[in-house]
TIZA-810315 format. One record per residue (C-alpha): residue number from 1; residue in one letter; chain; x, y, z. Coordinates in steps of 0.5 Angstrom, whole numbers. Layout:
TIZA-810315
seq->NUM, type->A, mol->A, east->X, north->Y, up->Z
...
//
This chain:
TIZA-810315
seq->1, type->X, mol->A, east->58, north->-7, up->17
seq->2, type->X, mol->A, east->57, north->1, up->18
seq->3, type->X, mol->A, east->49, north->2, up->19
seq->4, type->X, mol->A, east->45, north->4, up->13
seq->5, type->X, mol->A, east->38, north->6, up->12
seq->6, type->X, mol->A, east->32, north->4, up->7
seq->7, type->X, mol->A, east->26, north->7, up->5
seq->8, type->X, mol->A, east->19, north->3, up->6
seq->9, type->X, mol->A, east->14, north->6, up->1
seq->10, type->X, mol->A, east->7, north->6, up->2
seq->11, type->X, mol->A, east->2, north->4, up->-3
seq->12, type->X, mol->A, east->-5, north->6, up->-6
seq->13, type->X, mol->A, east->-10, north->2, up->-10
seq->14, type->X, mol->A, east->-12, north->4, up->-17
seq->15, type->X, mol->A, east->-18, north->0, up->-16
seq->16, type->X, mol->A, east->-20, north->-6, up->-12
seq->17, type->X, mol->A, east->-25, north->-12, up->-13
seq->18, type->X, mol->A, east->-26, north->-16, up->-8
seq->19, type->X, mol->A, east->-28, north->-23, up->-10
seq->20, type->X, mol->A, east->-31, north->-30, up->-7
seq->21, type->X, mol->A, east->-29, north->-32, up->0
seq->22, type->X, mol->A, east->-24, north->-38, up->0
seq->23, type->X, mol->A, east->-23, north->-44, up->3
seq->24, type->X, mol->A, east->-17, north->-41, up->7
seq->25, type->X, mol->A, east->-21, north->-36, up->10
seq->26, type->X, mol->A, east->-18, north->-30, up->5
seq->27, type->X, mol->A, east->-22, north->-27, up->-1
seq->28, type->X, mol->A, east->-19, north->-26, up->-8
seq->29, type->X, mol->A, east->-18, north->-19, up->-10
seq->30, type->X, mol->A, east->-16, north->-16, up->-16
seq->31, type->X, mol->A, east->-12, north->-9, up->-16
seq->32, type->X, mol->A, east->-7, north->-5, up->-18
seq->33, type->X, mol->A, east->-2, north->-3, up->-13
seq->34, type->X, mol->A, east->3, north->3, up->-13
seq->35, type->X, mol->A, east->8, north->5, up->-9
seq->36, type->X, mol->A, east->8, north->12, up->-7
seq->37, type->X, mol->A, east->14, north->17, up->-4
seq->38, type->X, mol->A, east->10, north->17, up->3
seq->39, type->X, mol->A, east->16, north->13, up->6
seq->40, type->X, mol->A, east->18, north->10, up->13
seq->41, type->X, mol->A, east->25, north->9, up->14
seq->42, type->X, mol->A, east->29, north->3, up->17
seq->43, type->X, mol->A, east->36, north->4, up->19
seq->44, type->X, mol->A, east->40, north->-3, up->20
seq->45, type->X, mol->A, east->46, north->-4, up->24
seq->46, type->X, mol->A, east->50, north->-10, up->27
seq->47, type->X, mol->A, east->48, north->-12, up->34
seq->48, type->X, mol->A, east->49, north->-19, up->38
seq->49, type->X, mol->A, east->41, north->-19, up->39
seq->50, type->X, mol->A, east->35, north->-17, up->35
seq->51, type->X, mol->A, east->33, north->-10, up->38
seq->52, type->X, mol->A, east->27, north->-6, up->35
seq->53, type->X, mol->A, east->26, north->1, up->36
seq->54, type->X, mol->A, east->20, north->4, up->33
seq->55, type->X, mol->A, east->19, north->12, up->33
seq->56, type->X, mol->A, east->13, north->13, up->35
seq->57, type->X, mol->A, east->11, north->6, up->37
seq->58, type->X, mol->A, east->5, north->2, up->33
seq->59, type->X, mol->A, east->5, north->-4, up->38
seq->60, type->X, mol->A, east->5, north->-5, up->45
seq->61, type->X, mol->A, east->11, north->-9, up->45
seq->62, type->X, mol->A, east->16, north->-9, up->39
seq->63, type->X, mol->A, east->16, north->-17, up->38
seq->64, type->X, mol->A, east->9, north->-16, up->36
seq->65, type->X, mol->A, east->11, north->-11, up->30
seq->66, type->X, mol->A, east->11, north->-14, up->23
seq->67, type->X, mol->A, east->19, north->-12, up->23
seq->68, type->X, mol->A, east->21, north->-16, up->29
seq->69, type->X, mol->A, east->17, north->-22, up->26
seq->70, type->X, mol->A, east->20, north->-21, up->19
seq->71, type->X, mol->A, east->27, north->-21, up->23
seq->72, type->X, mol->A, east->25, north->-27, up->27
seq->73, type->X, mol->A, east->23, north->-31, up->21
seq->74, type->X, mol->A, east->29, north->-30, up->17
seq->75, type->X, mol->A, east->33, north->-32, up->22
seq->76, type->X, mol->A, east->30, north->-38, up->23
seq->77, type->X, mol->A, east->30, north->-40, up->15
seq->78, type->X, mol->A, east->37, north->-38, up->15
seq->79, type->X, mol->A, east->39, north->-42, up->21
seq->80, type->X, mol->A, east->42, north->-36, up->24
seq->81, type->X, mol->A, east->39, north->-35, up->30
seq->82, type->X, mol->A, east->46, north->-33, up->33
seq->83, type->X, mol->A, east->46, north->-26, up->29
seq->84, type->X, mol->A, east->43, north->-20, up->31
seq->85, type->X, mol->A, east->41, north->-13, up->29
seq->86, type->X, mol->A, east->39, north->-6, up->31
seq->87, type->X, mol->A, east->33, north->-4, up->27
seq->88, type->X, mol->A, east->30, north->3, up->28
seq->89, type->X, mol->A, east->24, north->4, up->25
seq->90, type->X, mol->A, east->22, north->11, up->23
seq->91, type->X, mol->A, east->14, north->12, up->22
seq->92, type->X, mol->A, east->11, north->17, up->17
seq->93, type->X, mol->A, east->6, north->13, up->14
seq->94, type->X, mol->A, east->-1, north->13, up->18
seq->95, type->X, mol->A, east->-3, north->7, up->21
seq->96, type->X, mol->A, east->-9, north->3, up->20
seq->97, type->X, mol->A, east->-11, north->7, up->13
seq->98, type->X, mol->A, east->-10, north->2, up->8
seq->99, type->X, mol->A, east->-3, north->5, up->5
seq->100, type->X, mol->A, east->1, north->-2, up->7
seq->101, type->X, mol->A, east->6, north->1, up->12
seq->102, type->X, mol->A, east->6, north->-5, up->16
seq->103, type->X, mol->A, east->7, north->-10, up->10
seq->104, type->X, mol->A, east->12, north->-5, up->7
seq->105, type->X, mol->A, east->16, north->-5, up->13
seq->106, type->X, mol->A, east->16, north->-13, up->14
seq->107, type->X, mol->A, east->19, north->-13, up->6
seq->108, type->X, mol->A, east->24, north->-8, up->8
seq->109, type->X, mol->A, east->26, north->-11, up->14
seq->110, type->X, mol->A, east->27, north->-18, up->10
seq->111, type->X, mol->A, east->31, north->-14, up->5
seq->112, type->X, mol->A, east->36, north->-10, up->10
seq->113, type->X, mol->A, east->37, north->-16, up->14
seq->114, type->X, mol->A, east->39, north->-20, up->8
seq->115, type->X, mol->A, east->44, north->-15, up->6
seq->116, type->X, mol->A, east->46, north->-14, up->13
seq->117, type->X, mol->A, east->47, north->-21, up->15
seq->118, type->X, mol->A, east->50, north->-23, up->8
seq->119, type->X, mol->A, east->45, north->-28, up->6
seq->120, type->X, mol->A, east->45, north->-27, up->-1
seq->121, type->X, mol->A, east->38, north->-29, up->-2
seq->122, type->X, mol->A, east->34, north->-28, up->-9
seq->123, type->X, mol->A, east->28, north->-24, up->-9
seq->124, type->X, mol->A, east->24, north->-30, up->-11
seq->125, type->X, mol->A, east->27, north->-33, up->-4
seq->126, type->X, mol->A, east->25, north->-27, up->0
seq->127, type->X, mol->A, east->18, north->-27, up->-3
seq->128, type->X, mol->A, east->17, north->-34, up->-1
seq->129, type->X, mol->A, east->18, north->-32, up->6
seq->130, type->X, mol->A, east->14, north->-25, up->5
seq->131, type->X, mol->A, east->8, north->-29, up->4
seq->132, type->X, mol->A, east->8, north->-32, up->11
seq->133, type->X, mol->A, east->8, north->-25, up->14
seq->134, type->X, mol->A, east->2, north->-22, up->10
seq->135, type->X, mol->A, east->-2, north->-22, up->4
seq->136, type->X, mol->A, east->1, north->-15, up->2
seq->137, type->X, mol->A, east->8, north->-16, up->4
seq->138, type->X, mol->A, east->10, north->-19, up->-3
seq->139, type->X, mol->A, east->8, north->-13, up->-7
seq->140, type->X, mol->A, east->13, north->-9, up->-3
seq->141, type->X, mol->A, east->19, north->-14, up->-6
seq->142, type->X, mol->A, east->16, north->-14, up->-13
seq->143, type->X, mol->A, east->14, north->-7, up->-14
seq->144, type->X, mol->A, east->13, north->-1, up->-15
seq->145, type->X, mol->A, east->7, north->-2, up->-20
seq->146, type->X, mol->A, east->4, north->-9, up->-20
seq->147, type->X, mol->A, east->-2, north->-13, up->-22
seq->148, type->X, mol->A, east->-4, north->-16, up->-15
seq->149, type->X, mol->A, east->-9, north->-22, up->-15
seq->150, type->X, mol->A, east->-10, north->-28, up->-11
seq->151, type->X, mol->A, east->-11, north->-27, up->-3
seq->152, type->X, mol->A, east->-6, north->-21, up->-5
seq->153, type->X, mol->A, east->0, north->-25, up->-5
seq->154, type->X, mol->A, east->0, north->-26, up->-13
seq->155, type->X, mol->A, east->4, north->-20, up->-16
seq->156, type->X, mol->A, east->6, north->-19, up->-23
seq->157, type->X, mol->A, east->10, north->-13, up->-24
seq->158, type->X, mol->A, east->7, north->-8, up->-29
seq->159, type->X, mol->A, east->13, north->-4, up->-33
seq->160, type->X, mol->A, east->8, north->2, up->-32
seq->161, type->X, mol->A, east->10, north->10, up->-31
seq->162, type->X, mol->A, east->4, north->13, up->-27
seq->163, type->X, mol->A, east->4, north->20, up->-29
seq->164, type->X, mol->A, east->-1, north->23, up->-24
seq->165, type->X, mol->A, east->1, north->27, up->-17
seq->166, type->X, mol->A, east->-3, north->23, up->-11
seq->167, type->X, mol->A, east->-6, north->27, up->-6
seq->168, type->X, mol->A, east->-7, north->22, up->0
seq->169, type->X, mol->A, east->-12, north->25, up->6
seq->170, type->X, mol->A, east->-12, north->21, up->12
seq->171, type->X, mol->A, east->-19, north->23, up->17
seq->172, type->X, mol->A, east->-18, north->21, up->24
seq->173, type->X, mol->A, east->-21, north->14, up->23
seq->174, type->X, mol->A, east->-18, north->7, up->24
seq->175, type->X, mol->A, east->-21, north->2, up->20
seq->176, type->X, mol->A, east->-20, north->-5, up->22
seq->177, type->X, mol->A, east->-19, north->-10, up->16
seq->178, type->X, mol->A, east->-23, north->-16, up->19
seq->179, type->X, mol->A, east->-28, north->-11, up->20
seq->180, type->X, mol->A, east->-28, north->-8, up->13
seq->181, type->X, mol->A, east->-28, north->-15, up->10
seq->182, type->X, mol->A, east->-34, north->-17, up->15
seq->183, type->X, mol->A, east->-38, north->-11, up->12
seq->184, type->X, mol->A, east->-37, north->-13, up->5
seq->185, type->X, mol->A, east->-39, north->-20, up->6
seq->186, type->X, mol->A, east->-46, north->-17, up->8
seq->187, type->X, mol->A, east->-46, north->-12, up->2
seq->188, type->X, mol->A, east->-51, north->-14, up->-3
seq->189, type->X, mol->A, east->-48, north->-18, up->-9
seq->190, type->X, mol->A, east->-42, north->-14, up->-13
seq->191, type->X, mol->A, east->-42, north->-15, up->-20
seq->192, type->X, mol->A, east->-35, north->-18, up->-22
seq->193, type->X, mol->A, east->-31, north->-13, up->-27
seq->194, type->X, mol->A, east->-32, north->-14, up->-34
seq->195, type->X, mol->A, east->-24, north->-13, up->-35
seq->196, type->X, mol->A, east->-18, north->-14, up->-30
seq->197, type->X, mol->A, east->-16, north->-8, up->-26
seq->198, type->X, mol->A, east->-9, north->-8, up->-30
seq->199, type->X, mol->A, east->-13, north->-7, up->-37
seq->200, type->X, mol->A, east->-17, north->-1, up->-34
seq->201, type->X, mol->A, east->-11, north->2, up->-31
seq->202, type->X, mol->A, east->-7, north->1, up->-38
seq->203, type->X, mol->A, east->-13, north->4, up->-42
seq->204, type->X, mol->A, east->-13, north->10, up->-37
seq->205, type->X, mol->A, east->-5, north->11, up->-39
seq->206, type->X, mol->A, east->-6, north->10, up->-46
seq->207, type->X, mol->A, east->-11, north->16, up->-46
seq->208, type->X, mol->A, east->-8, north->20, up->-41
seq->209, type->X, mol->A, east->-6, north->26, up->-45
seq->210, type->X, mol->A, east->-12, north->26, up->-49
seq->211, type->X, mol->A, east->-18, north->25, up->-44
seq->212, type->X, mol->A, east->-15, north->28, up->-38
seq->213, type->X, mol->A, east->-21, north->32, up->-37
seq->214, type->X, mol->A, east->-26, north->27, up->-39
seq->215, type->X, mol->A, east->-27, north->22, up->-34
seq->216, type->X, mol->A, east->-32, north->18, up->-37
seq->217, type->X, mol->A, east->-29, north->18, up->-44
seq->218, type->X, mol->A, east->-22, north->17, up->-40
seq->219, type->X, mol->A, east->-25, north->11, up->-36
seq->220, type->X, mol->A, east->-24, north->13, up->-29
seq->221, type->X, mol->A, east->-31, north->11, up->-28
seq->222, type->X, mol->A, east->-29, north->4, up->-29
seq->223, type->X, mol->A, east->-24, north->4, up->-23
seq->224, type->X, mol->A, east->-28, north->2, up->-17
seq->225, type->X, mol->A, east->-26, north->0, up->-10
seq->226, type->X, mol->A, east->-31, north->-5, up->-8
seq->227, type->X, mol->A, east->-30, north->-2, up->0
seq->228, type->X, mol->A, east->-31, north->5, up->-2
seq->229, type->X, mol->A, east->-39, north->4, up->-4
seq->230, type->X, mol->A, east->-39, north->-1, up->2
seq->231, type->X, mol->A, east->-37, north->3, up->7
seq->232, type->X, mol->A, east->-39, north->10, up->5
seq->233, type->X, mol->A, east->-46, north->9, up->8
seq->234, type->X, mol->A, east->-43, north->7, up->15
seq->235, type->X, mol->A, east->-37, north->12, up->15
seq->236, type->X, mol->A, east->-40, north->19, up->11
seq->237, type->X, mol->A, east->-33, north->22, up->12
seq->238, type->X, mol->A, east->-31, north->18, up->6
seq->239, type->X, mol->A, east->-36, north->20, up->1
seq->240, type->X, mol->A, east->-35, north->27, up->4
seq->241, type->X, mol->A, east->-27, north->27, up->3
seq->242, type->X, mol->A, east->-28, north->24, up->-4
seq->243, type->X, mol->A, east->-33, north->29, up->-6
seq->244, type->X, mol->A, east->-28, north->35, up->-4
seq->245, type->X, mol->A, east->-23, north->32, up->-8
seq->246, type->X, mol->A, east->-27, north->32, up->-14
seq->247, type->X, mol->A, east->-29, north->39, up->-13
seq->248, type->X, mol->A, east->-22, north->41, up->-12
seq->249, type->X, mol->A, east->-20, north->38, up->-19
seq->250, type->X, mol->A, east->-18, north->30, up->-18
seq->251, type->X, mol->A, east->-19, north->26, up->-24
seq->252, type->X, mol->A, east->-21, north->20, up->-19
seq->253, type->X, mol->A, east->-21, north->19, up->-12
seq->254, type->X, mol->A, east->-22, north->13, up->-8
seq->255, type->X, mol->A, east->-21, north->9, up->-1
seq->256, type->X, mol->A, east->-14, north->6, up->-1
seq->257, type->X, mol->A, east->-15, north->-1, up->1
seq->258, type->X, mol->A, east->-20, north->-2, up->6
seq->259, type->X, mol->A, east->-19, north->5, up->8
seq->260, type->X, mol->A, east->-19, north->10, up->12
seq->261, type->X, mol->A, east->-14, north->14, up->7
seq->262, type->X, mol->A, east->-18, north->17, up->1
seq->263, type->X, mol->A, east->-13, north->19, up->-5
seq->264, type->X, mol->A, east->-14, north->23, up->-11
seq->265, type->X, mol->A, east->-11, north->23, up->-17
seq->266, type->X, mol->A, east->-8, north->30, up->-20
seq->267, type->X, mol->A, east->-5, north->32, up->-26
seq->268, type->X, mol->A, east->1, north->36, up->-23
seq->269, type->X, mol->A, east->4, north->38, up->-16
seq->270, type->X, mol->A, east->1, north->45, up->-17
seq->271, type->X, mol->A, east->-6, north->42, up->-17
seq->272, type->X, mol->A, east->-5, north->37, up->-12
seq->273, type->X, mol->A, east->-2, north->43, up->-7
seq->274, type->X, mol->A, east->-8, north->47, up->-8
seq->275, type->X, mol->A, east->-13, north->41, up->-7
seq->276, type->X, mol->A, east->-9, north->40, up->0
seq->277, type->X, mol->A, east->-11, north->47, up->2
seq->278, type->X, mol->A, east->-18, north->46, up->1
seq->279, type->X, mol->A, east->-18, north->39, up->5
seq->280, type->X, mol->A, east->-16, north->43, up->11
seq->281, type->X, mol->A, east->-16, north->41, up->17
seq->282, type->X, mol->A, east->-15, north->34, up->15
seq->283, type->X, mol->A, east->-8, north->31, up->14
seq->284, type->X, mol->A, east->-6, north->31, up->7
seq->285, type->X, mol->A, east->1, north->28, up->4
seq->286, type->X, mol->A, east->3, north->30, up->-4
seq->287, type->X, mol->A, east->6, north->24, up->-6
seq->288, type->X, mol->A, east->9, north->22, up->-13
seq->289, type->X, mol->A, east->8, north->15, up->-16
seq->290, type->X, mol->A, east->15, north->11, up->-15
seq->291, type->X, mol->A, east->18, north->9, up->-22
seq->292, type->X, mol->A, east->23, north->5, up->-17
seq->293, type->X, mol->A, east->24, north->4, up->-10
seq->294, type->X, mol->A, east->30, north->8, up->-8
seq->295, type->X, mol->A, east->34, north->6, up->-3
seq->296, type->X, mol->A, east->40, north->10, up->1
//
């Protein structure tokens, strides 16, 4: 088989409620994940052994990368430890920013090797493996828009067309996910939402054209990421970027996941481009929500 390349998209969170600490050490969450057009690339080709090249590297050794772990897990599950592959991972998604880059890479590795090795596993079978790799990995096999609950591994695909242009802003901060959850456990009691995040997002979309310039009427104020208020007091750069996004015309702005990336929702590429200029010198990415995870 000739080599082929798959896109590995980032995601943003439209709202993120963090619930109780479960007996398994994870937290319940309620969020809507949306894949966006900021993508890494994975190129697959036949080889005798597993060989991962990551450009630029994100781990000290290739075997610590989730792509390698996904490949080894699929080998074991399929009983094909004699099969190999050369995988070239080209990174564009910022690391440690709450954009799901590593989880997306792992899911894309499962998809690519399923194809390269002619395994013919179904999406459901791959999703079962994905749960063993990380909480966010199943989403990237069941997106591009989904209501995500449980510890992040219960994914209900939503047939929604997301209309906003997304401007992602990445400060020079790396937020450890375990540290972020420690902060939220110490934060004063958070009120549970009165409705699911999926319901809030559906309402926003129903009223998008009518209420685009009326944030309270449109319901954007109901879309809350619990990490945002929790971490803002310790990391003042987060509310600073959020305020600048609102000042530049964002309908909504928040952390993605536990951060450090902050994103804003805009009505057009033009307004997002103007906002990106106003956010200098931060690194910014203008993204489109993905209506399908396109692959080449």
